[in-house]
KOLGUDREN-330322 format. One record per residue: x, y, z of N, C-alpha, C in turn; residue number from 1; chain. Coordinates in steps of 0.05 Angstrom, whole numbers, m for minus. Layout:
residues N
+--------+--------+--------+--------+--------+--------+--------+--------+--------+-----+-----+
:    n_u :    n_v :    n_w :   ca_u :   ca_v :   ca_w :    c_u :    c_v :    c_w : seq : mol :
+--------+--------+--------+--------+--------+--------+--------+--------+--------+-----+-----+
:      X :      Y :      Z :      X :      Y :      Z :      X :      Y :      Z : NUM :   A :
...
+--------+--------+--------+--------+--------+--------+--------+--------+--------+-----+-----+
***
This chain:
residues 243
+--------+--------+--------+--------+--------+--------+--------+--------+--------+-----+-----+
:    n_u :    n_v :    n_w :   ca_u :   ca_v :   ca_w :    c_u :    c_v :    c_w : seq : mol :
+--------+--------+--------+--------+--------+--------+--------+--------+--------+-----+-----+
:     78 :   m504 :   m282 :     51 :   m492 :   m281 :     41 :   m489 :   m253 :   1 :   A :
:     32 :   m466 :   m245 :     22 :   m462 :   m219 :     m7 :   m471 :   m217 :   2 :   A :
:    m14 :   m486 :   m196 :    m40 :   m496 :   m192 :    m55 :   m479 :   m172 :   3 :   A :
:    m76 :   m465 :   m180 :    m91 :   m448 :   m161 :   m103 :   m463 :   m139 :   4 :   A :
:   m100 :   m453 :   m115 :   m114 :   m463 :    m91 :   m135 :   m443 :    m84 :   5 :   A :
:   m160 :   m450 :    m87 :   m182 :   m429 :    m86 :   m204 :   m436 :    m66 :   6 :   A :
:   m198 :   m432 :    m40 :   m220 :   m436 :    m21 :   m242 :   m416 :    m26 :   7 :   A :
:   m267 :   m425 :    m23 :   m290 :   m407 :    m28 :   m291 :   m385 :     m8 :   8 :   A :
:   m294 :   m360 :    m17 :   m298 :   m338 :      2 :   m325 :   m340 :     16 :   9 :   A :
:   m326 :   m331 :     41 :   m350 :   m334 :     57 :   m361 :   m306 :     62 :  10 :   A :
:   m386 :   m302 :     54 :   m399 :   m276 :     59 :   m412 :   m277 :     87 :  11 :   A :
:   m415 :   m254 :    100 :   m427 :   m253 :    126 :   m456 :   m265 :    126 :  12 :   A :
:   m464 :   m276 :    148 :   m490 :   m290 :    149 :   m513 :   m272 :    159 :  13 :   A :
:   m506 :   m251 :    174 :   m527 :   m234 :    185 :   m522 :   m205 :    179 :  14 :   A :
:   m542 :   m188 :    184 :   m539 :   m160 :    178 :   m518 :   m147 :    196 :  15 :   A :
:   m516 :   m155 :    221 :   m496 :   m144 :    239 :   m468 :   m152 :    231 :  16 :   A :
:   m465 :   m177 :    221 :   m439 :   m186 :    212 :   m432 :   m171 :    186 :  17 :   A :
:   m451 :   m166 :    169 :   m446 :   m151 :    145 :   m436 :   m123 :    151 :  18 :   A :
:   m450 :   m109 :    170 :   m442 :    m83 :    177 :   m414 :    m83 :    190 :  19 :   A :
:   m408 :   m104 :    206 :   m382 :   m106 :    218 :   m360 :   m108 :    197 :  20 :   A :
:   m366 :   m124 :    176 :   m347 :   m127 :    155 :   m343 :   m101 :    139 :  21 :   A :
:   m366 :    m88 :    134 :   m364 :    m62 :    119 :   m347 :    m42 :    134 :  22 :   A :
:   m351 :    m39 :    160 :   m335 :    m20 :    176 :   m307 :    m30 :    178 :  23 :   A :
:   m303 :    m56 :    179 :   m276 :    m67 :    180 :   m261 :    m61 :    154 :  24 :   A :
:   m275 :    m64 :    131 :   m263 :    m58 :    105 :   m254 :    m29 :    104 :  25 :   A :
:   m271 :    m11 :    113 :   m264 :     17 :    113 :   m240 :     23 :    131 :  26 :   A :
:   m240 :     11 :    155 :   m218 :     15 :    173 :   m192 :      4 :    162 :  27 :   A :
:   m194 :    m20 :    150 :   m170 :    m33 :    139 :   m157 :    m16 :    118 :  28 :   A :
:   m173 :     m7 :     98 :   m161 :      8 :     76 :   m150 :     35 :     85 :  29 :   A :
:   m164 :     48 :    105 :   m153 :     73 :    115 :   m128 :     69 :    131 :  30 :   A :
:   m127 :     48 :    146 :   m104 :     42 :    163 :    m78 :     37 :    147 :  31 :   A :
:    m81 :     22 :    126 :    m57 :     16 :    110 :    m46 :     41 :     96 :  32 :   A :
:    m64 :     58 :     87 :    m55 :     83 :     74 :    m43 :    102 :     94 :  33 :   A :
:    m56 :    106 :    117 :    m46 :    125 :    137 :    m20 :    116 :    149 :  34 :   A :
:    m16 :     90 :    151 :      9 :     79 :    162 :     33 :     89 :    145 :  35 :   A :
:     30 :     89 :    118 :     51 :     98 :    101 :     57 :    128 :    105 :  36 :   A :
:     36 :    144 :    109 :     39 :    172 :    113 :     54 :    177 :    140 :  37 :   A :
:     47 :    162 :    160 :     60 :    165 :    187 :     89 :    157 :    185 :  38 :   A :
:     96 :    136 :    170 :    123 :    128 :    168 :    140 :    149 :    155 :  39 :   A :
:    131 :    160 :    133 :    146 :    181 :    119 :    149 :    207 :    135 :  40 :   A :
:    127 :    215 :    148 :    128 :    240 :    163 :    145 :    237 :    188 :  41 :   A :
:    145 :    213 :    200 :    162 :    208 :    224 :    192 :    209 :    216 :  42 :   A :
:    199 :    197 :    194 :    226 :    198 :    185 :    235 :    227 :    179 :  43 :   A :
:    217 :    242 :    166 :    223 :    269 :    159 :    227 :    287 :    183 :  44 :   A :
:    212 :    282 :    204 :    213 :    298 :    228 :    237 :    291 :    246 :  45 :   A :
:    244 :    266 :    247 :    263 :    257 :    267 :    290 :    248 :    258 :  46 :   A :
:    294 :    244 :    232 :    320 :    235 :    222 :    333 :    258 :    206 :  47 :   A :
:    356 :    267 :    215 :    370 :    290 :    203 :    376 :    284 :    173 :  48 :   A :
:    384 :    260 :    167 :    392 :    253 :    140 :    369 :    256 :    121 :  49 :   A :
:    345 :    253 :    131 :    321 :    254 :    113 :    317 :    282 :    102 :  50 :   A :
:    327 :    303 :    116 :    323 :    330 :    107 :    337 :    336 :     81 :  51 :   A :
:    357 :    320 :     75 :    371 :    324 :     49 :    352 :    314 :     26 :  52 :   A :
:    334 :    297 :     33 :    315 :    286 :     12 :    287 :    294 :     19 :  53 :   A :
:    283 :    319 :     29 :    257 :    328 :     38 :    236 :    325 :     16 :  54 :   A :
:    242 :    332 :     m8 :    223 :    330 :    m30 :    213 :    302 :    m34 :  55 :   A :
:    232 :    283 :    m31 :    224 :    254 :    m35 :    203 :    246 :    m14 :  56 :   A :
:    207 :    253 :     11 :    189 :    246 :     32 :    162 :    261 :     30 :  57 :   A :
:    164 :    287 :     23 :    140 :    302 :     20 :    123 :    292 :     m4 :  58 :   A :
:    137 :    284 :    m25 :    123 :    273 :    m48 :    109 :    247 :    m41 :  59 :   A :
:    122 :    231 :    m24 :    110 :    206 :    m15 :     85 :    211 :      2 :  60 :   A :
:     88 :    230 :     20 :     65 :    237 :     37 :     42 :    248 :     21 :  61 :   A :
:     48 :    265 :      1 :     27 :    276 :    m16 :     13 :    254 :    m32 :  62 :   A :
:     29 :    236 :    m44 :     18 :    214 :    m60 :      0 :    196 :    m43 :  63 :   A :
:      9 :    189 :    m19 :     m7 :    172 :     m2 :    m33 :    186 :      7 :  64 :   A :
:    m31 :    212 :     13 :    m54 :    227 :     21 :    m76 :    228 :      0 :  65 :   A :
:    m67 :    233 :    m25 :    m86 :    233 :    m47 :    m98 :    205 :    m51 :  66 :   A :
:    m82 :    185 :    m47 :    m92 :    157 :    m50 :   m113 :    151 :    m29 :  67 :   A :
:   m109 :    162 :     m4 :   m129 :    158 :     17 :   m156 :    169 :      8 :  68 :   A :
:   m156 :    193 :     m3 :   m181 :    206 :    m12 :   m194 :    190 :    m34 :  69 :   A :
:   m178 :    180 :    m53 :   m189 :    164 :    m75 :   m202 :    138 :    m64 :  70 :   A :
:   m188 :    125 :    m46 :   m198 :    100 :    m35 :   m224 :    105 :    m19 :  71 :   A :
:   m224 :    126 :     m2 :   m247 :    132 :     13 :   m271 :    139 :     m4 :  72 :   A :
:   m266 :    157 :    m24 :   m288 :    164 :    m42 :   m299 :    140 :    m58 :  73 :   A :
:   m281 :    123 :    m67 :   m290 :     99 :    m82 :   m306 :     80 :    m64 :  74 :   A :
:   m297 :     75 :    m40 :   m311 :     57 :    m22 :   m339 :     68 :    m15 :  75 :   A :
:   m340 :     94 :     m9 :   m366 :    105 :     m1 :   m386 :    106 :    m25 :  76 :   A :
:   m375 :    108 :    m49 :   m392 :    109 :    m73 :   m401 :     82 :    m83 :  77 :   A :
:   m385 :     61 :    m77 :   m391 :     35 :    m89 :   m397 :     12 :    m69 :  78 :   A :
:   m389 :     15 :    m44 :   m394 :     m6 :    m25 :   m417 :      2 :     m7 :  79 :   A :
:   m439 :    m13 :     m8 :   m463 :     m7 :      8 :   m474 :    m32 :     21 :  80 :   A :
:   m490 :    m29 :     42 :   m504 :    m51 :     54 :   m533 :    m49 :     46 :  81 :   A :
:   m542 :    m68 :     30 :   m570 :    m68 :     20 :   m584 :    m94 :     28 :  82 :   A :
:   m606 :    m91 :     42 :   m621 :   m115 :     51 :   m604 :   m134 :     68 :  83 :   A :
:   m586 :   m122 :     84 :   m570 :   m139 :    101 :   m546 :   m152 :     87 :  84 :   A :
:   m542 :   m146 :     62 :   m520 :   m157 :     47 :   m501 :   m136 :     37 :  85 :   A :
:   m476 :   m143 :     34 :   m456 :   m124 :     24 :   m458 :   m123 :     m7 :  86 :   A :
:   m463 :    m99 :    m18 :   m464 :    m96 :    m47 :   m440 :    m79 :    m56 :  87 :   A :
:   m427 :    m90 :    m76 :   m403 :    m76 :    m87 :   m407 :    m70 :   m116 :  88 :   A :
:   m406 :    m44 :   m123 :   m407 :    m35 :   m151 :   m379 :    m27 :   m160 :  89 :   A :
:   m376 :    m23 :   m185 :   m350 :    m14 :   m196 :   m353 :     12 :   m211 :  90 :   A :
:   m331 :     27 :   m213 :   m330 :     51 :   m228 :   m308 :     49 :   m249 :  91 :   A :
:   m313 :     35 :   m270 :   m291 :     30 :   m290 :   m284 :     55 :   m306 :  92 :   A :
:   m258 :     59 :   m310 :   m248 :     80 :   m327 :   m226 :     69 :   m345 :  93 :   A :
:   m219 :     84 :   m365 :   m197 :     76 :   m383 :   m170 :     83 :   m372 :  94 :   A :
:   m153 :     63 :   m368 :   m126 :     69 :   m357 :   m105 :     56 :   m375 :  95 :   A :
:    m82 :     70 :   m375 :    m58 :     59 :   m389 :    m44 :     41 :   m370 :  96 :   A :
:    m48 :     15 :   m373 :    m42 :     m4 :   m351 :    m12 :     m5 :   m344 :  97 :   A :
:      6 :     m2 :   m362 :     35 :     m3 :   m356 :     43 :     21 :   m339 :  98 :   A :
:     35 :     45 :   m347 :     42 :     69 :   m332 :     28 :     69 :   m305 :  99 :   A :
:      3 :     60 :   m305 :    m12 :     60 :   m280 :      1 :     42 :   m260 : 100 :   A :
:     10 :     18 :   m268 :     22 :     m1 :   m249 :     49 :     10 :   m239 : 101 :   A :
:     64 :     23 :   m256 :     89 :     35 :   m247 :     84 :     55 :   m226 : 102 :   A :
:     63 :     71 :   m229 :     56 :     91 :   m209 :     48 :     78 :   m182 : 103 :   A :
:     34 :     55 :   m184 :     27 :     41 :   m159 :     51 :     31 :   m144 : 104 :   A :
:     70 :     20 :   m159 :     94 :      9 :   m147 :    112 :     31 :   m137 : 105 :   A :
:    111 :     55 :   m150 :    128 :     77 :   m141 :    122 :     85 :   m113 : 106 :   A :
:     97 :     81 :   m104 :     89 :     88 :    m77 :    105 :     71 :    m56 : 107 :   A :
:    117 :     50 :    m64 :    132 :     32 :    m46 :    162 :     39 :    m45 : 108 :   A :
:    170 :     60 :    m59 :    198 :     67 :    m61 :    211 :     70 :    m33 : 109 :   A :
:    196 :     83 :    m15 :    207 :     87 :     12 :    210 :     61 :     28 : 110 :   A :
:    188 :     46 :     29 :    189 :     21 :     46 :    208 :      1 :     34 : 111 :   A :
:    210 :     m1 :      7 :    228 :    m21 :     m4 :    257 :    m13 :      0 : 112 :   A :
:    262 :     13 :      1 :    290 :     22 :      7 :    297 :     15 :     36 : 113 :   A :
:    278 :     19 :     54 :    282 :     13 :     82 :    287 :    m17 :     86 : 114 :   A :
:    271 :    m33 :     72 :    272 :    m63 :     75 :    292 :    m76 :     57 : 115 :   A :
:    304 :    m62 :     39 :    323 :    m73 :     19 :    310 :    m95 :      3 : 116 :   A :
:    286 :    m89 :     m6 :    270 :   m107 :    m23 :    264 :    m93 :    m49 : 117 :   A :
:    265 :   m108 :    m71 :    258 :    m96 :    m97 :    231 :   m107 :   m107 : 118 :   A :
:    217 :    m90 :   m122 :    192 :    m99 :   m135 :    197 :    m98 :   m165 : 119 :   A :
:    195 :   m121 :   m178 :    201 :   m123 :   m206 :    175 :   m129 :   m222 : 120 :   A :
:    171 :   m115 :   m244 :    147 :   m118 :   m260 :    154 :   m129 :   m288 : 121 :   A :
:    138 :   m148 :   m297 :    143 :   m161 :   m323 :    117 :   m163 :   m338 : 122 :   A :
:    114 :   m148 :   m359 :     90 :   m149 :   m376 :     95 :   m167 :   m400 : 123 :   A :
:     76 :   m185 :   m406 :     77 :   m199 :   m431 :     69 :   m181 :   m454 : 124 :   A :
:     78 :   m187 :   m478 :     71 :   m170 :   m501 :     42 :   m170 :   m508 : 125 :   A :
:     27 :   m190 :   m500 :     m2 :   m191 :   m507 :    m19 :   m174 :   m489 : 126 :   A :
:     m7 :   m160 :   m470 :    m23 :   m142 :   m453 :    m29 :   m117 :   m468 : 127 :   A :
:    m55 :   m109 :   m470 :    m62 :    m85 :   m485 :    m51 :    m59 :   m471 : 128 :   A :
:    m49 :    m38 :   m487 :    m38 :    m13 :   m475 :    m58 :     m1 :   m456 : 129 :   A :
:    m84 :     m2 :   m463 :   m105 :      9 :   m446 :   m125 :    m13 :   m438 : 130 :   A :
:   m136 :    m11 :   m414 :   m158 :    m28 :   m406 :   m180 :    m11 :   m392 : 131 :   A :
:   m203 :    m23 :   m389 :   m225 :    m11 :   m374 :   m228 :    m26 :   m348 : 132 :   A :
:   m225 :    m12 :   m325 :   m229 :    m25 :   m299 :   m233 :     m4 :   m278 : 133 :   A :
:   m240 :    m13 :   m254 :   m242 :      5 :   m231 :   m213 :      7 :   m220 : 134 :   A :
:   m199 :     28 :   m226 :   m171 :     30 :   m219 :   m166 :     30 :   m189 : 135 :   A :
:   m185 :     41 :   m173 :   m182 :     42 :   m144 :   m183 :     15 :   m132 : 136 :   A :
:   m203 :     m1 :   m141 :   m207 :    m28 :   m130 :   m184 :    m46 :   m139 : 137 :   A :
:   m175 :    m44 :   m164 :   m152 :    m59 :   m173 :   m127 :    m51 :   m157 : 138 :   A :
:   m124 :    m25 :   m152 :   m102 :    m16 :   m136 :   m102 :    m27 :   m108 : 139 :   A :
:   m126 :    m29 :    m96 :   m129 :    m40 :    m69 :   m122 :    m69 :    m68 : 140 :   A :
:   m130 :    m84 :    m89 :   m123 :   m112 :    m90 :    m93 :   m116 :    m91 : 141 :   A :
:    m80 :   m102 :   m109 :    m51 :   m105 :   m112 :    m36 :    m95 :    m88 : 142 :   A :
:    m46 :    m73 :    m76 :    m33 :    m63 :    m52 :    m34 :    m83 :    m29 : 143 :   A :
:    m57 :    m95 :    m25 :    m60 :   m114 :     m4 :    m41 :   m138 :     m8 : 144 :   A :
:    m38 :   m147 :    m32 :    m20 :   m169 :    m38 :      9 :   m161 :    m35 : 145 :   A :
:     16 :   m137 :    m45 :     44 :   m128 :    m42 :     51 :   m123 :    m13 : 146 :   A :
:     32 :   m112 :      2 :     36 :   m107 :     31 :     42 :   m133 :     45 : 147 :   A :
:     26 :   m154 :     39 :     31 :   m180 :     52 :     58 :   m191 :     44 : 148 :   A :
:     65 :   m188 :     19 :     91 :   m199 :     10 :    114 :   m184 :     24 : 149 :   A :
:    111 :   m158 :     28 :    132 :   m143 :     41 :    135 :   m150 :     71 : 150 :   A :
:    113 :   m158 :     83 :    114 :   m165 :    112 :    132 :   m189 :    116 : 151 :   A :
:    132 :   m207 :     97 :    146 :   m233 :    101 :    171 :   m236 :     83 : 152 :   A :
:    177 :   m215 :     67 :    200 :   m217 :     49 :    226 :   m212 :     65 : 153 :   A :
:    246 :   m228 :     59 :    272 :   m224 :     72 :    287 :   m202 :     57 : 154 :   A :
:    306 :   m190 :     71 :    322 :   m169 :     59 :    337 :   m180 :     35 : 155 :   A :
:    342 :   m162 :     15 :    357 :   m169 :     m9 :    343 :   m190 :    m26 : 156 :   A :
:    316 :   m191 :    m25 :    301 :   m208 :    m42 :    283 :   m191 :    m59 : 157 :   A :
:    268 :   m203 :    m77 :    250 :   m188 :    m95 :    221 :   m198 :    m94 : 158 :   A :
:    203 :   m180 :    m99 :    175 :   m187 :   m104 :    170 :   m184 :   m133 : 159 :   A :
:    158 :   m204 :   m146 :    154 :   m204 :   m175 :    125 :   m201 :   m182 : 160 :   A :
:    119 :   m182 :   m200 :     92 :   m179 :   m211 :     93 :   m185 :   m241 : 161 :   A :
:     79 :   m206 :   m248 :     78 :   m215 :   m276 :     50 :   m211 :   m287 : 162 :   A :
:     48 :   m199 :   m310 :     22 :   m193 :   m321 :     20 :   m204 :   m350 : 163 :   A :
:     m2 :   m217 :   m355 :     m7 :   m227 :   m383 :    m37 :   m225 :   m389 : 164 :   A :
:    m44 :   m228 :   m414 :    m72 :   m228 :   m423 :    m80 :   m258 :   m427 : 165 :   A :
:   m101 :   m266 :   m414 :   m110 :   m294 :   m416 :   m139 :   m296 :   m424 : 166 :   A :
:   m143 :   m303 :   m449 :   m171 :   m307 :   m459 :   m188 :   m282 :   m455 : 167 :   A :
:   m176 :   m259 :   m461 :   m191 :   m234 :   m460 :   m192 :   m222 :   m433 : 168 :   A :
:   m180 :   m235 :   m413 :   m179 :   m223 :   m386 :   m150 :   m219 :   m378 : 169 :   A :
:   m145 :   m202 :   m357 :   m118 :   m196 :   m349 :   m111 :   m212 :   m324 : 170 :   A :
:    m88 :   m224 :   m325 :    m78 :   m241 :   m303 :    m53 :   m229 :   m290 : 171 :   A :
:    m55 :   m224 :   m264 :    m32 :   m214 :   m249 :    m22 :   m237 :   m231 : 172 :   A :
:      4 :   m242 :   m231 :     16 :   m261 :   m212 :     35 :   m245 :   m194 : 173 :   A :
:     30 :   m246 :   m168 :     47 :   m232 :   m149 :     61 :   m253 :   m132 : 174 :   A :
:     88 :   m253 :   m133 :    103 :   m274 :   m120 :    125 :   m262 :   m102 : 175 :   A :
:    129 :   m275 :    m79 :    151 :   m267 :    m62 :    170 :   m290 :    m56 : 176 :   A :
:    191 :   m285 :    m42 :    211 :   m305 :    m35 :    212 :   m310 :     m5 : 177 :   A :
:    188 :   m308 :      7 :    186 :   m312 :     36 :    186 :   m342 :     44 : 178 :   A :
:    177 :   m347 :     68 :    177 :   m375 :     79 :    151 :   m389 :     74 : 179 :   A :
:    132 :   m376 :     61 :    107 :   m390 :     55 :     87 :   m386 :     77 : 180 :   A :
:     62 :   m392 :     71 :     40 :   m390 :     90 :     37 :   m416 :    105 : 181 :   A :
:     35 :   m415 :    132 :     30 :   m440 :    147 :      7 :   m456 :    136 : 182 :   A :
:      9 :   m482 :    134 :    m11 :   m498 :    122 :    m38 :   m496 :    136 : 183 :   A :
:    m38 :   m491 :    162 :    m63 :   m489 :    177 :    m78 :   m463 :    171 : 184 :   A :
:    m63 :   m444 :    160 :    m75 :   m418 :    153 :    m88 :   m418 :    125 : 185 :   A :
:    m80 :   m435 :    108 :    m89 :   m435 :     80 :   m119 :   m437 :     77 : 186 :   A :
:   m133 :   m455 :     92 :   m162 :   m456 :     89 :   m176 :   m430 :     98 : 187 :   A :
:   m162 :   m413 :    113 :   m175 :   m389 :    124 :   m168 :   m364 :    108 : 188 :   A :
:   m152 :   m367 :     87 :   m141 :   m344 :     73 :   m162 :   m323 :     65 : 189 :   A :
:   m185 :   m331 :     55 :   m204 :   m312 :     43 :   m229 :   m309 :     61 : 190 :   A :
:   m226 :   m316 :     87 :   m248 :   m311 :    105 :   m242 :   m286 :    121 : 191 :   A :
:   m263 :   m271 :    129 :   m259 :   m246 :    143 :   m248 :   m250 :    171 : 192 :   A :
:   m231 :   m230 :    180 :   m220 :   m229 :    206 :   m203 :   m253 :    213 : 193 :   A :
:   m189 :   m263 :    193 :   m170 :   m285 :    197 :   m142 :   m275 :    190 : 194 :   A :
:   m126 :   m266 :    209 :   m101 :   m254 :    204 :    m78 :   m274 :    199 : 195 :   A :
:    m62 :   m269 :    179 :    m38 :   m285 :    174 :    m14 :   m275 :    189 : 196 :   A :
:    m16 :   m251 :    200 :      8 :   m238 :    212 :      2 :   m231 :    241 : 197 :   A :
:     m3 :   m251 :    257 :     m9 :   m247 :    285 :     15 :   m232 :    298 : 198 :   A :
:      8 :   m212 :    314 :     28 :   m197 :    327 :     37 :   m172 :    311 : 199 :   A :
:     28 :   m170 :    286 :     36 :   m148 :    269 :     14 :   m127 :    266 : 200 :   A :
:     m8 :   m132 :    280 :    m30 :   m112 :    280 :    m48 :   m113 :    255 : 201 :   A :
:    m49 :   m135 :    241 :    m66 :   m137 :    218 :    m95 :   m140 :    226 : 202 :   A :
:   m113 :   m132 :    208 :   m142 :   m134 :    213 :   m153 :   m161 :    204 : 203 :   A :
:   m139 :   m175 :    189 :   m149 :   m201 :    179 :   m170 :   m198 :    157 : 204 :   A :
:   m169 :   m175 :    143 :   m189 :   m170 :    122 :   m177 :   m165 :     95 : 205 :   A :
:   m151 :   m163 :     93 :   m138 :   m156 :     67 :   m144 :   m175 :     45 : 206 :   A :
:   m141 :   m201 :     49 :   m145 :   m220 :     28 :   m175 :   m223 :     23 : 207 :   A :
:   m191 :   m221 :     44 :   m220 :   m223 :     40 :   m231 :   m200 :     23 : 208 :   A :
:   m222 :   m176 :     29 :   m229 :   m153 :     13 :   m220 :   m156 :    m16 : 209 :   A :
:   m195 :   m165 :    m19 :   m183 :   m167 :    m46 :   m199 :   m187 :    m63 : 210 :   A :
:   m208 :   m209 :    m50 :   m223 :   m229 :    m65 :   m250 :   m218 :    m74 : 211 :   A :
:   m264 :   m204 :    m55 :   m289 :   m192 :    m62 :   m286 :   m172 :    m85 : 212 :   A :
:   m265 :   m156 :    m84 :   m261 :   m137 :   m105 :   m254 :   m150 :   m132 : 213 :   A :
:   m237 :   m171 :   m131 :   m231 :   m185 :   m156 :   m256 :   m197 :   m168 : 214 :   A :
:   m274 :   m208 :   m152 :   m299 :   m218 :   m163 :   m316 :   m196 :   m174 : 215 :   A :
:   m316 :   m172 :   m161 :   m332 :   m150 :   m172 :   m321 :   m140 :   m198 : 216 :   A :
:   m295 :   m145 :   m203 :   m282 :   m137 :   m228 :   m284 :   m159 :   m249 : 217 :   A :
:   m301 :   m178 :   m245 :   m305 :   m199 :   m264 :   m285 :   m221 :   m264 : 218 :   A :
:   m271 :   m225 :   m242 :   m250 :   m245 :   m241 :   m250 :   m260 :   m214 : 219 :   A :
:   m225 :   m264 :   m204 :   m222 :   m279 :   m179 :   m194 :   m274 :   m168 : 220 :   A :
:   m190 :   m281 :   m143 :   m164 :   m281 :   m130 :   m159 :   m309 :   m119 : 221 :   A :
:   m136 :   m320 :   m126 :   m130 :   m348 :   m118 :   m101 :   m350 :   m107 : 222 :   A :
:    m97 :   m369 :    m89 :    m70 :   m376 :    m81 :    m60 :   m396 :   m101 : 223 :   A :
:    m37 :   m389 :   m113 :    m26 :   m407 :   m134 :     m7 :   m427 :   m121 : 224 :   A :
:     10 :   m418 :   m103 :     28 :   m436 :    m89 :     39 :   m423 :    m64 : 225 :   A :
:     46 :   m439 :    m45 :     59 :   m429 :    m20 :     76 :   m452 :     m8 : 226 :   A :
:    102 :   m447 :     m7 :    120 :   m467 :      5 :    144 :   m452 :     15 : 227 :   A :
:    165 :   m467 :     22 :    189 :   m455 :     34 :    204 :   m437 :     15 : 228 :   A :
:    197 :   m437 :    m11 :    211 :   m419 :    m30 :    196 :   m394 :    m35 : 229 :   A :
:    171 :   m391 :    m24 :    156 :   m367 :    m27 :    126 :   m372 :    m33 : 230 :   A :
:    112 :   m350 :    m37 :     83 :   m351 :    m41 :     76 :   m336 :    m67 : 231 :   A :
:     56 :   m346 :    m82 :     46 :   m333 :   m106 :     16 :   m332 :   m105 : 232 :   A :
:      5 :   m308 :   m112 :    m23 :   m305 :   m115 :    m29 :   m298 :   m144 : 233 :   A :
:    m53 :   m306 :   m153 :    m62 :   m299 :   m180 :    m87 :   m281 :   m178 : 234 :   A :
:    m87 :   m260 :   m193 :   m110 :   m242 :   m194 :   m119 :   m241 :   m223 : 235 :   A :
:   m144 :   m248 :   m227 :   m155 :   m248 :   m254 :   m178 :   m227 :   m255 : 236 :   A :
:   m177 :   m209 :   m274 :   m198 :   m189 :   m277 :   m207 :   m187 :   m306 : 237 :   A :
:   m232 :   m178 :   m309 :   m242 :   m172 :   m336 :   m232 :   m144 :   m343 : 238 :   A :
:   m224 :   m140 :   m369 :   m216 :   m113 :   m377 :   m241 :    m98 :   m388 : 239 :   A :
:   m264 :   m111 :   m387 :   m289 :    m99 :   m396 :   m286 :    m86 :   m424 : 240 :   A :
:   m272 :   m101 :   m441 :   m268 :    m91 :   m469 :   m243 :    m75 :   m470 : 241 :   A :
:   m225 :    m82 :   m488 :   m200 :    m68 :   m491 :   m205 :    m40 :   m502 : 242 :   A :
:   m196 :    m20 :   m488 :   m201 :      8 :   m497 :   m182 :     17 :   m518 : 243 :   A :
+--------+--------+--------+--------+--------+--------+--------+--------+--------+-----+-----+
***
């Protein structure tokens, strides 16, 4: 049994800090999406072998570009600064969760091929076919966790996504086979501007954003375990009534 480690997330204390976080959130989500587009377009332009698979790379660029627009539109419509505080609303819609998650993971086909890492999905039978949730925010949570797992995953290993229904809510477990998070970093996991990947250009907002969004979806984000065999995070969300 995994034991959640759940440091309390810290909200900004002043209006200026709140605005800094808001702008940082916007920059973080745009940066991660655009980085994927740049990777695919660079390969397509400069590697001769890629021209044989032109449609694959163009499809990846198109998918990531559409995702950028969805993320931007969702953030501008739901994330606001009100009275000096960050307010997050949700835009729940009905999604077919299995097909939706496969589409999210499909976006990693290029980077996983480059890194020789596999992403494996396992649904329990008690997961409903459809759920109601904000698909963009849930996608951002999972993307941030998968991105972190990929940064530290060794070649020829797998990232595992396990999904089950727990007391009317949906539980995602995302696990990697990396070297674990340094113990001195664990208390800082869900605080803003605390990067786990120094030297890799991270903004230090991925886990902070993900926790805020998980809470806005009626759940939470927790560290389940982290040691020399790998790291696991748990994401719990409300399905807002099975559709």
